[in-house]
C-alpha positions as CSV (number, residue, x, y, z in Angstrom):
1,M,-32.5,-24.2,-22.1
2,Y,-33.9,-21.1,-20.3
3,T,-37.5,-20.2,-19.4
4,I,-39.3,-16.7,-18.6
5,D,-40.9,-17.3,-14.6
6,G,-43.5,-14.9,-14.9
7,R,-44.7,-15.8,-11.1
8,Q,-40.8,-15.2,-9.7
9,R,-41.1,-12.0,-8.5
10,N,-38.5,-9.6,-10.4
11,K,-36.0,-7.1,-8.2
12,P,-35.2,-3.8,-9.3
13,Y,-32.2,-3.7,-7.3
14,P,-29.4,-4.5,-7.4
15,L,-29.0,-2.8,-10.6
16,G,-26.8,-5.0,-13.7
17,V,-27.5,-9.1,-14.1
18,N,-27.2,-11.3,-10.5
19,I,-27.8,-14.5,-10.7
20,E,-29.3,-16.4,-7.3
21,F,-29.7,-20.2,-7.1
22,D,-31.8,-21.0,-10.9
23,Y,-32.4,-17.6,-11.4
24,T,-30.7,-14.7,-13.3
25,Y,-32.2,-11.7,-12.3
26,F,-31.7,-8.4,-15.3
27,S,-32.2,-4.8,-13.8
28,V,-31.5,-1.8,-16.3
29,V,-32.5,2.0,-16.4
30,M,-34.0,2.9,-19.7
31,K,-34.7,6.1,-20.9
32,E,-37.7,5.8,-23.3
33,G,-38.8,2.3,-22.1
34,K,-41.5,1.7,-25.1
35,D,-39.9,-1.3,-26.5
36,C,-37.3,-2.7,-24.3
37,G,-36.0,-5.6,-23.9
38,I,-32.8,-8.1,-23.0
39,I,-30.4,-9.8,-26.3
40,L,-29.1,-12.7,-25.3
41,Y,-26.5,-13.8,-27.8
42,D,-25.5,-17.7,-28.3
43,K,-21.8,-17.8,-28.7
44,K,-21.6,-21.0,-30.2
45,T,-23.9,-20.6,-32.9
46,G,-23.7,-16.4,-33.0
47,R,-27.6,-16.2,-32.4
48,E,-29.3,-13.5,-30.9
49,K,-32.7,-14.1,-29.1
50,R,-34.7,-11.0,-27.7
51,I,-36.8,-11.1,-24.8
52,P,-38.8,-7.9,-24.4
53,F,-39.8,-6.2,-20.9
54,C,-43.7,-6.0,-20.1
55,E,-45.2,-3.1,-18.0
56,Q,-45.2,-6.1,-15.0
57,N,-41.3,-5.8,-15.0
58,K,-41.4,-1.8,-14.6
59,F,-40.3,-0.2,-11.1
60,G,-40.5,3.5,-12.4
61,S,-37.6,4.1,-14.8
62,I,-36.2,0.7,-14.1
63,Y,-36.9,-2.6,-15.8
64,S,-36.3,-6.1,-14.3
65,M,-36.8,-9.8,-15.4
66,A,-36.5,-12.9,-13.7
67,V,-34.6,-16.0,-15.9
68,K,-34.7,-19.1,-14.8
69,D,-32.2,-21.7,-16.1
70,L,-29.6,-19.9,-18.0
71,D,-26.6,-21.4,-18.8
72,A,-24.2,-18.2,-18.4
73,D,-21.6,-20.0,-19.7
74,R,-22.9,-20.0,-23.0
75,Y,-24.3,-16.2,-23.2
76,S,-23.6,-12.6,-23.5
77,Y,-25.8,-9.8,-23.1
78,N,-26.8,-7.1,-23.8
79,F,-30.2,-4.3,-23.4
80,Y,-31.8,-2.6,-26.1
81,D,-34.6,0.1,-25.6
82,G,-36.5,1.1,-29.2
83,G,-33.8,1.4,-31.6
84,L,-30.9,1.8,-29.5
85,V,-28.6,-1.5,-28.4
86,F,-26.4,-0.4,-25.4
87,T,-23.6,-2.5,-23.1
88,D,-25.2,-2.7,-19.7
89,P,-23.8,0.3,-17.4
90,Y,-23.4,-1.9,-14.3
91,A,-21.9,-4.8,-16.6
92,K,-19.5,-7.4,-14.4
93,V,-17.8,-8.9,-17.0
94,I,-16.9,-7.5,-20.7
95,H,-16.6,-8.8,-23.5
96,G,-15.3,-7.6,-26.8
97,H,-12.4,-5.9,-25.2
98,E,-9.8,-8.8,-24.7
99,K,-7.0,-7.5,-26.5
100,W,-5.3,-3.9,-26.1
101,G,-5.6,-1.9,-28.4
102,K,-8.1,-3.4,-29.8
103,Q,-12.3,-3.6,-30.1
104,A,-15.3,-5.2,-31.6
105,S,-17.8,-3.3,-33.3
106,M,-19.8,-4.5,-30.4
107,L,-19.0,-4.7,-26.5
108,K,-21.4,-6.9,-24.7
109,G,-21.9,-7.9,-21.1
110,G,-20.8,-11.1,-19.5
111,F,-21.9,-12.9,-16.3
112,L,-19.5,-13.1,-13.3
113,A,-18.2,-16.5,-12.3
114,K,-19.6,-18.3,-9.4
115,D,-17.6,-19.6,-6.5
116,Y,-14.4,-17.7,-6.2
117,P,-12.5,-19.7,-3.7
118,W,-11.3,-17.0,-1.1
119,E,-10.7,-19.4,1.7
120,K,-10.1,-17.1,4.7
121,D,-8.6,-14.0,2.9
122,K,-9.2,-10.7,4.2
123,P,-9.1,-7.0,4.7
124,V,-5.4,-6.3,5.7
125,K,-6.9,-3.5,7.3
126,I,-3.3,-1.3,7.9
127,P,-3.7,1.8,10.2
128,Y,-2.6,5.1,7.9
129,E,0.7,6.0,10.5
130,D,2.2,2.0,9.9
131,S,1.2,2.1,5.7
132,I,3.7,3.1,3.0
133,I,1.5,3.0,-0.3
134,Y,3.4,2.4,-3.6
135,C,1.2,3.5,-6.8
136,L,1.3,2.0,-10.2
137,N,-0.1,1.5,-13.8
138,V,-0.9,-2.0,-13.9
139,R,0.8,-2.1,-17.9
140,A,3.1,0.1,-17.2
141,F,4.7,-1.8,-14.0
142,T,5.6,-4.3,-15.9
143,K,5.3,-4.5,-19.5
144,H,9.2,-3.4,-20.3
145,K,10.9,-6.5,-21.2
146,S,13.6,-5.9,-18.1
147,S,10.2,-7.0,-16.1
148,G,11.6,-10.4,-16.4
149,V,8.1,-11.4,-15.3
150,L,6.0,-14.3,-17.8
151,H,2.8,-12.3,-17.8
152,K,3.9,-8.7,-18.5
153,G,1.2,-5.9,-18.4
154,T,-1.1,-8.0,-16.6
155,F,-2.6,-8.4,-12.4
156,R,-0.4,-11.9,-12.8
157,G,2.5,-9.7,-13.6
158,I,2.0,-7.5,-10.5
159,I,1.5,-11.0,-8.4
160,E,5.0,-11.7,-10.1
161,K,6.5,-8.3,-8.5
162,I,5.4,-9.0,-5.4
163,P,9.3,-10.0,-3.7
164,H,10.3,-6.7,-5.3
165,L,7.2,-5.1,-2.9
166,K,8.2,-6.7,0.0
167,E,12.1,-6.2,0.2
168,L,11.2,-2.2,-0.4
169,G,8.7,-2.1,2.1
170,V,5.7,-1.6,0.6
171,T,2.4,-2.4,2.8
172,T,-0.3,-0.7,0.3
173,V,-0.9,-1.1,-3.3
174,E,-2.6,1.7,-5.2
175,L,-4.0,0.8,-8.8
176,M,-4.5,3.8,-11.4
177,P,-7.3,2.9,-13.2
178,A,-8.2,-1.0,-13.8
179,Y,-11.4,-1.3,-14.4
180,E,-12.7,-1.1,-17.9
181,F,-12.3,1.6,-20.5
182,D,-11.8,2.2,-23.7
183,E,-8.0,3.3,-25.0
184,I,-8.3,3.9,-27.9
185,E,-8.4,7.7,-28.2
186,K,-11.4,9.1,-30.5
187,P,-9.4,9.8,-33.9
188,K,-9.4,13.4,-35.4
189,A,-11.6,14.9,-38.0
190,G,-11.4,13.1,-41.2
191,I,-10.2,9.9,-39.2
192,T,-12.0,6.2,-39.3
193,I,-11.4,3.8,-36.9
194,D,-9.8,1.7,-39.7
195,D,-7.7,4.2,-40.0
196,L,-6.9,4.3,-36.3
197,Y,-5.9,1.1,-36.4
198,S,-3.7,0.5,-39.5
199,Q,-1.8,3.7,-39.2
200,F,-1.2,4.1,-35.8
201,A,2.0,2.0,-35.4
202,K,3.7,4.1,-37.8
203,E,2.7,7.8,-37.1
204,P,0.8,7.4,-33.4
205,D,1.6,11.4,-33.1
206,I,-1.1,12.2,-36.1
207,K,-3.7,9.0,-36.2
208,G,-4.8,8.7,-33.1
209,K,-3.0,7.5,-29.7
210,L,-4.0,5.0,-26.5
211,N,-4.7,6.1,-23.6
212,C,-3.0,4.0,-20.9
213,W,-4.3,5.6,-17.8
214,G,-7.5,5.0,-18.2
215,Y,-8.8,8.7,-16.5
216,K,-12.6,8.7,-18.0
217,E,-15.8,6.9,-18.0
218,G,-15.8,3.4,-18.3
219,Y,-17.3,0.2,-17.2
220,Y,-17.0,0.5,-13.6
221,F,-17.7,-2.9,-12.1
222,A,-15.9,-5.4,-14.8
223,P,-11.7,-5.2,-14.3
224,K,-10.6,-4.6,-17.2
225,A,-9.7,-7.4,-19.8
226,A,-6.7,-6.1,-21.7
227,F,-4.7,-5.7,-18.0
228,G,-5.3,-10.2,-17.6
229,A,-2.7,-12.5,-18.3
230,D,-5.8,-15.5,-18.0
231,K,-9.1,-15.6,-20.1
232,D,-11.6,-14.9,-16.4
233,V,-10.2,-11.2,-15.5
234,T,-12.5,-11.5,-12.7
235,W,-10.7,-14.6,-11.1
236,E,-7.3,-13.1,-12.2
237,F,-8.0,-9.5,-10.4
238,K,-8.9,-11.7,-7.2
239,D,-5.8,-13.9,-7.4
240,M,-3.9,-10.7,-7.2
241,V,-5.5,-9.2,-4.0
242,K,-5.6,-12.9,-2.7
243,A,-2.0,-12.8,-3.4
244,L,-1.1,-9.3,-1.8
245,H,-3.2,-10.1,1.2
246,E,-1.4,-13.3,2.0
247,N,1.7,-11.2,1.9
248,G,0.0,-8.1,4.3
249,M,-0.4,-5.7,1.5
250,E,-3.4,-4.2,0.7
251,V,-5.0,-3.0,-2.4
252,I,-6.2,0.8,-2.9
253,M,-8.0,1.0,-6.5
254,Q,-8.5,4.3,-7.9
255,F,-11.8,5.2,-9.8
256,Y,-12.6,8.8,-11.7
257,F,-15.8,9.6,-12.2
258,P,-16.7,12.8,-14.9
259,N,-19.7,14.9,-13.6
260,T,-21.7,12.8,-16.3
261,V,-21.6,9.5,-14.0
262,K,-24.3,9.4,-11.5
263,Q,-23.8,9.8,-7.6
264,G,-26.3,6.9,-7.2
265,V,-23.9,5.1,-9.6
266,I,-20.2,6.2,-7.3
267,F,-21.6,4.6,-4.5
268,D,-22.8,1.2,-5.9
269,V,-19.2,1.1,-7.4
270,V,-17.7,2.0,-3.9
271,K,-19.4,-0.8,-2.2
272,Y,-19.3,-3.8,-4.9
273,W,-15.5,-3.9,-5.6
274,V,-15.2,-3.9,-1.4
275,L,-17.5,-6.9,-1.7
276,E,-16.9,-9.0,-4.7
277,Y,-12.5,-8.2,-4.6
278,H,-12.3,-7.5,-1.1
279,I,-10.1,-4.5,-1.8
280,D,-9.0,-2.8,1.3
281,G,-10.0,1.2,-0.6
282,V,-10.9,3.5,-3.2
283,H,-9.4,6.6,-4.5
284,L,-12.0,8.5,-5.6
285,K,-11.3,11.1,-8.4
286,G,-13.9,13.6,-9.7
287,E,-16.0,16.9,-9.2
288,R,-19.3,15.2,-8.2
289,I,-18.5,12.3,-5.6
290,P,-21.2,12.1,-2.7
291,L,-18.6,12.2,-0.1
292,H,-21.2,12.2,3.0
293,V,-22.9,9.3,2.0
294,I,-20.0,7.4,1.2
295,G,-17.8,8.7,4.0
296,T,-20.3,7.8,6.7
297,E,-21.8,4.4,5.4
298,P,-21.2,1.2,7.5
299,L,-20.2,-0.6,5.5
300,L,-16.7,1.2,4.7
301,T,-15.4,2.1,7.9
302,D,-13.1,-0.6,7.4
303,T,-12.1,0.7,3.8
304,K,-9.6,3.1,3.2
305,L,-11.2,5.9,1.5
306,F,-9.1,8.9,-0.3
307,Y,-10.3,12.1,-1.5
308,Y,-8.9,15.5,-2.4
309,D,-10.2,16.8,1.0
310,F,-13.7,14.7,2.9
311,P,-16.1,17.4,4.5
312,Y,-14.7,16.2,7.6
313,E,-17.0,18.9,10.1
314,Q,-20.4,17.0,8.1
315,I,-19.0,13.3,8.4
316,Y,-17.8,13.3,12.4
317,G,-19.2,15.0,15.3
318,E,-17.3,18.0,17.0
319,N,-16.4,14.9,19.9
320,E,-16.6,11.7,17.3
321,M,-13.5,10.0,17.0
322,P,-13.2,7.1,14.2
323,K,-12.7,3.3,15.6
324,F,-10.7,3.1,12.4
325,R,-9.2,6.0,10.7
326,N,-10.5,4.8,7.1
327,L,-10.7,8.4,5.0
328,A,-7.4,10.4,4.1
329,S,-6.9,13.9,2.4
330,Y,-4.9,13.0,-1.2
331,K,-4.1,16.0,-2.4
332,D,-0.8,17.9,-4.0
333,D,0.1,20.6,-1.3
334,Y,2.2,18.3,0.4
335,M,4.6,18.1,-3.1
336,H,4.2,21.3,-3.9
337,T,6.2,22.9,-0.5
338,V,8.5,20.2,-0.5
339,R,9.4,20.7,-3.9
340,R,9.7,24.4,-3.3
341,F,11.8,23.9,-0.5
342,L,13.9,21.6,-1.6
343,K,15.0,24.1,-4.5
344,G,15.9,26.5,-2.1
345,D,12.7,29.0,-1.9
346,D,12.5,31.9,-0.1
347,G,9.5,31.5,2.7
348,M,9.3,27.9,2.5
349,L,10.6,26.6,5.7
350,E,7.7,26.9,7.9
351,N,4.8,25.5,5.5
352,F,7.3,22.4,5.4
353,L,7.8,22.4,8.7
354,E,4.0,22.5,9.5
355,L,3.3,19.8,6.6
356,Q,5.7,17.5,7.8
357,R,3.9,17.1,11.4
358,R,0.4,17.1,10.3
359,N,-1.5,14.2,11.2
360,P,-5.0,14.4,12.8
361,G,-6.5,11.9,14.6
362,K,-9.3,12.0,12.9
363,Y,-8.2,11.3,9.5
364,G,-5.0,10.5,7.5
365,I,-2.8,12.6,5.2
366,I,-1.2,11.2,2.3
367,N,2.5,12.7,1.5
368,Y,4.2,11.9,-2.1
369,V,6.8,14.2,-4.2
370,T,6.5,12.4,-7.0
371,N,3.3,11.0,-8.6
372,Y,1.8,10.1,-12.2
373,D,0.7,12.8,-13.3
374,T,4.2,15.1,-12.5
375,F,7.7,14.6,-13.2
376,T,9.7,11.4,-12.0
377,L,12.0,11.1,-9.1
378,A,14.8,11.4,-11.3
379,D,13.4,13.6,-13.8
380,M,12.5,16.0,-11.1
381,V,15.7,16.9,-10.2
382,S,16.9,17.0,-13.9
383,Y,14.2,19.2,-15.6
384,E,12.5,23.0,-15.0
385,K,10.4,22.4,-18.0
386,K,7.6,19.8,-19.4
387,H,9.3,18.0,-22.4
388,N,5.7,16.2,-23.8
389,E,5.9,16.7,-27.7
390,A,5.7,13.1,-28.2
391,N,2.0,13.5,-26.8
392,G,0.7,15.1,-29.9
393,E,-0.4,18.2,-28.8
394,N,2.0,21.0,-29.1
395,N,3.6,20.5,-25.6
396,V,0.2,21.9,-24.3
397,D,-1.2,18.9,-22.6
398,G,0.5,18.5,-18.6
399,S,0.9,20.8,-15.8
400,D,3.4,24.0,-16.5
401,C,3.4,24.5,-12.4
402,N,6.0,21.4,-12.0
403,L,8.0,23.6,-9.0
404,T,11.3,21.5,-10.0
405,W,15.5,22.6,-10.6
406,N,17.5,20.9,-12.9
407,C,20.5,21.2,-10.8
408,G,21.9,23.7,-14.0
409,I,21.4,21.3,-16.6
410,E,18.2,21.0,-18.6
411,G,18.1,16.8,-19.4
412,N,20.6,14.5,-19.3
413,T,24.7,15.2,-18.4
414,R,28.1,13.3,-18.0
415,K,29.4,16.4,-15.6
416,K,30.2,14.8,-12.4
417,N,29.5,17.5,-10.1
418,I,25.3,17.9,-11.4
419,A,24.8,14.1,-11.2
420,S,26.8,13.9,-7.9
421,L,23.9,17.0,-7.0
422,R,21.1,15.4,-8.6
423,K,21.2,12.6,-6.4
424,R,21.7,14.0,-3.1
425,Q,18.6,15.9,-4.2
426,M,16.5,12.6,-4.9
427,K,17.9,11.5,-1.3
428,N,16.8,14.8,0.2
429,A,13.4,14.9,-1.3
430,L,12.8,10.9,0.2
431,T,14.4,11.7,3.2
432,M,11.4,14.2,3.3
433,L,8.8,12.1,2.8
434,F,9.8,9.5,5.3
435,M,10.8,11.8,8.3
436,S,6.9,13.4,7.8
437,Q,4.2,12.2,10.0
438,G,1.5,11.3,7.4
439,T,1.6,8.3,5.1
440,P,4.0,8.1,2.4
441,L,3.2,7.3,-1.2
442,I,5.9,6.4,-3.9
443,Y,5.0,6.6,-7.2
444,S,6.5,3.7,-9.2
445,G,9.9,3.5,-11.0
446,D,11.5,6.0,-8.5
447,E,12.6,3.6,-6.8
448,L,14.7,2.6,-9.3
449,G,15.9,5.8,-10.8
450,N,13.3,5.6,-13.6
451,S,13.1,8.6,-15.6
452,R,10.3,9.8,-18.9
453,F,12.9,11.8,-20.7
454,G,11.2,15.2,-19.2
455,N,7.6,14.0,-19.7
456,N,5.0,14.7,-17.0
457,N,1.9,13.9,-18.9
458,P,3.2,10.2,-20.4
459,Y,-0.5,9.4,-20.9
460,C,-0.5,8.1,-23.9
461,Q,2.7,7.0,-23.9
462,D,3.1,3.1,-24.8
463,N,6.4,2.7,-25.0
464,E,9.8,3.0,-23.1
465,T,9.1,6.6,-21.7
466,G,5.6,5.5,-20.1
467,W,7.0,2.0,-18.6
468,I,8.7,1.1,-15.9
469,K,13.4,0.3,-16.6
470,W,13.9,-2.2,-14.8
471,N,17.1,-2.4,-15.8
472,R,19.2,-1.0,-12.7
473,N,22.0,1.0,-13.1
474,R,24.8,2.4,-10.3
475,L,22.5,5.4,-9.6
476,G,19.4,3.1,-9.4
477,E,20.9,0.6,-7.2
478,E,22.1,3.6,-4.6
479,I,18.6,5.0,-4.9
480,F,16.9,1.5,-4.3
481,S,19.2,1.1,-0.7
482,Y,18.5,4.2,0.3
483,L,15.5,4.3,0.3
484,K,14.6,0.7,1.5
485,D,16.6,1.6,4.2
486,L,14.4,5.0,5.3
487,I,11.2,2.7,5.0
488,R,13.1,0.6,7.2
489,L,14.1,3.0,9.9
490,K,10.6,4.6,9.5
491,K,8.8,1.3,10.4
492,A,11.1,1.0,13.1
493,H,10.3,3.7,15.6
494,R,7.0,4.6,16.4
495,I,8.0,8.5,16.9
496,L,8.3,8.6,12.8
497,H,4.8,7.6,12.7
498,Q,2.3,8.4,15.6
499,S,-1.1,8.0,15.2
500,N,-1.5,11.4,16.3
501,E,-0.3,15.2,15.1
502,L,3.0,16.3,17.7
503,K,2.5,18.6,19.9
504,I,5.5,20.4,20.0
505,L,4.7,20.6,24.2
506,D,6.5,18.7,26.7
507,Y,3.1,17.1,28.4
508,T,4.3,14.1,30.2
509,G,7.0,16.0,32.2
510,C,9.7,14.2,31.3
511,G,11.9,17.6,30.1
512,Y,11.5,17.6,26.6
513,P,8.8,18.4,24.1
514,D,7.6,15.6,21.7
515,L,8.8,17.5,18.9
516,S,11.2,20.8,19.0
517,Y,13.0,22.8,16.6
518,H,16.8,23.9,16.8
519,G,19.6,25.9,15.0
520,E,22.8,27.2,14.8
521,E,22.0,27.1,18.7
522,A,19.7,24.7,20.4
523,W,16.1,25.2,21.3
524,R,16.5,28.7,19.1
525,P,15.5,27.9,15.2
526,D,16.0,30.3,12.5
527,L,12.4,30.6,11.1
528,N,13.1,33.9,9.0
529,H,11.3,34.1,5.6
530,Y,15.0,33.9,4.1
531,S,15.9,30.8,6.4
532,R,16.9,27.7,4.9
533,H,18.1,25.3,7.1
534,V,16.5,23.7,10.6
535,G,17.0,21.2,13.1
536,A,14.1,18.9,14.1
537,M,14.1,16.6,17.3
538,Y,12.1,14.0,17.7
539,C,11.7,13.0,21.5
540,G,11.5,8.7,22.2
541,C,9.7,9.0,25.4
542,Y,6.3,9.9,23.7
543,A,6.2,6.7,21.8
544,K,6.5,3.1,22.7
545,N,7.0,-0.6,21.0
546,R,5.4,-3.3,21.7
547,K,7.4,-4.7,24.5
548,G,7.2,-0.9,26.3
549,E,10.3,0.2,25.3
550,E,10.5,3.6,24.9
551,D,12.2,4.8,21.4
552,N,15.3,6.8,20.4
553,F,15.6,10.5,20.6
554,F,16.7,11.4,16.7
555,Y,17.8,14.8,15.3
556,I,17.6,15.9,11.7
557,A,19.2,19.1,10.6
558,Y,18.1,19.7,7.3
559,N,19.9,22.2,5.1
560,M,18.4,23.7,1.7
561,H,20.6,26.6,1.6
562,W,23.7,26.3,-0.9
563,H,26.0,27.0,1.8
564,P,27.3,25.1,4.4
565,H,25.7,25.2,8.3
566,V,26.3,25.0,12.0
567,F,24.3,23.1,13.8
568,A,23.8,22.4,18.0
569,L,22.9,19.1,18.7
570,P,21.0,19.4,21.4
571,K,22.2,17.6,24.9
572,L,20.3,14.1,25.1
573,P,19.6,12.7,28.8
574,K,22.6,11.6,30.7
575,G,24.4,8.1,29.2
576,M,22.9,9.2,26.2
577,E,25.1,10.5,23.0
578,W,24.6,11.1,19.5
579,S,25.0,8.7,16.5
580,L,25.0,9.7,13.0
581,F,22.4,7.1,10.9
582,T,22.7,8.9,7.2
583,D,23.9,11.7,5.5
584,T,22.6,12.4,2.5
585,G,26.0,14.2,1.3
586,A,27.5,10.9,1.2
587,D,27.5,7.4,-1.1
588,G,25.5,4.5,-0.6
589,G,22.4,4.1,1.5
590,A,21.0,5.4,4.4
591,D,22.5,3.4,7.1
592,T,26.0,5.1,6.6
593,G,27.6,3.1,10.2
594,Q,29.3,6.5,11.0
595,E,30.9,7.0,14.2
596,T,29.1,8.4,17.2
597,E,29.5,12.7,17.5
598,K,31.1,11.6,21.2
599,G,31.1,15.1,23.3
600,K,30.7,17.2,20.4
601,Q,28.4,20.2,20.9
602,Y,28.0,21.5,16.9
603,V,27.8,19.9,13.9
604,D,28.8,21.1,9.8
605,V,26.1,20.1,7.5
606,K,27.0,20.4,3.6
607,P,24.4,22.5,1.4
608,R,21.6,21.0,0.0
609,S,21.6,18.0,2.3
610,I,20.1,16.4,5.4
611,R,21.3,14.7,8.5
612,I,19.8,12.2,10.6
613,Y,21.2,11.5,13.9
614,I,19.4,8.8,16.4
615,S,20.6,8.9,20.0
616,K,22.1,5.8,22.1
617,Q,23.8,4.3,24.8
618,E,27.1,5.9,25.8
619,E,29.7,3.7,25.9
620,G,30.7,2.0,29.8
621,A,27.3,4.5,31.0
622,V,24.9,2.9,33.5
623,V,21.6,3.2,32.7
624,K,19.0,2.9,35.4
625,N,15.9,2.9,33.7
626,K,16.7,-0.4,31.3
627,N,14.1,0.6,28.6
628,Q,16.0,4.2,28.3
629,Y,16.8,4.9,24.4
630,I,18.8,1.4,24.2
631,R,17.6,0.8,21.0
632,S,19.2,0.3,17.9
633,A,18.3,2.3,14.5
634,F,16.5,-1.1,13.3
């Protein structure tokens, strides 16, 4: 039996419900505040008990109360304000939404289970230059029957897929909204909720839809119950975080805040998830985010924070450098430029090269060529126009600016030449992404050649269109192998993932700039408006591994023209020669194992293809400096 202890000092902050020793503290903002209080619901008997707030419980617009010896397992709760009964916006648990696609007539707040055994868990804290991000939707990731997991569409399903993520080389998992939100879209005029439940299965496009993505206002302090396989979703989420941490992977949470959400709430949400759930970062989405406050909060200096663009000049002083680069710009600029360069548009070469090397010292840059709200990697080379008819919105939803090329035919084809070109273009896009200096992000399913059949906005496709298909075909196997090799290559060579932007200068006196550009003649790139090809050389003198050994030289020949081009191979230091690592025009994984380009000064690069060359020691050559460029590709 609980008691109301009038002698115990009430606490207006933190808002919501917080348990300390024998006391449960309730705190909430009331709009009217004339007749307001707490409603306790007894789970065993179904009875309700109203506990009114009194004037001494009031701090501004906040009302609070201390309840002693409350059996949290026995009760759920709501608040009342006059005739209005509402669910706590700060509720740590939400009851009534445990089953996907179904919702109780009234949601209720629940109490957080005590003392989760975190054991030795701690943030992974991977620098941006060492990160490989993998973005996924919790339900879509493992819901398909081909996923092979026991707990499909849940946080526990992600745990089951950790071996896949590790094999690929992922360091950071970014979750699309996984806080509690209402996936049931409001029915159209004249359609009741009962109609929606009974008729949705037969007529989803007419009677209503389920929003699988959750970019809407929700209960931000509670993990989404329908994404849980266990009875206690809060422990399941923590199990997922702990399991990913044990495997060396970070967890980033996306939060979408519409303009109706107060900035103070946003700030509280970010701090809460970092402290309570040990997440490693937050991707903030919305227009009224308190960026300066969040960006300067001491609690979050080790927490990765993504946003379209932070006011860096307000957060950092002119000569101030963060000890840990935790802020990052996350926007579509890179994707748009790469897609246009990939399909051969005029005037893209210089923009492409600028974004390839962009890597500020104060903050990170998140690069991607696909994401949730656009075409998948396979669809990017198969469709030029969106095909969102199944969403039931007359194909007006989703972006019309996809900047893609279908390689000659819209949609599926059996023509071998087009299928071969599409595969090459997919490899080209991945190669550009992983040869850039910023942090690469992969959207889930792209590594398997996953298609959404031209739908670039499948937010309501809780089916074969929206789910990841895990049964790999020949294309999926080849793309997976190629991507895995690219990730291994990037991780193995520091010159490909520096902590600061390359200067295109020889600032150490080694005889080579850190980065240089070339054309049909070495050191003379063609950067004209119509040019679609260029060679980029990275000098390994500017990067060292943990043993203090200097890295390899790299030469990357980009040819996005529909004609072949001759590229000059820049001369290497004495005793070194170029070795071909990959040619996107060839079949198989990245490590093609082709012979050394011994004595060659020029190479022919096929249309719409990329080659990567790596320096190696000439056979029989005597190298005076034992650390000089003798490393293998991996």
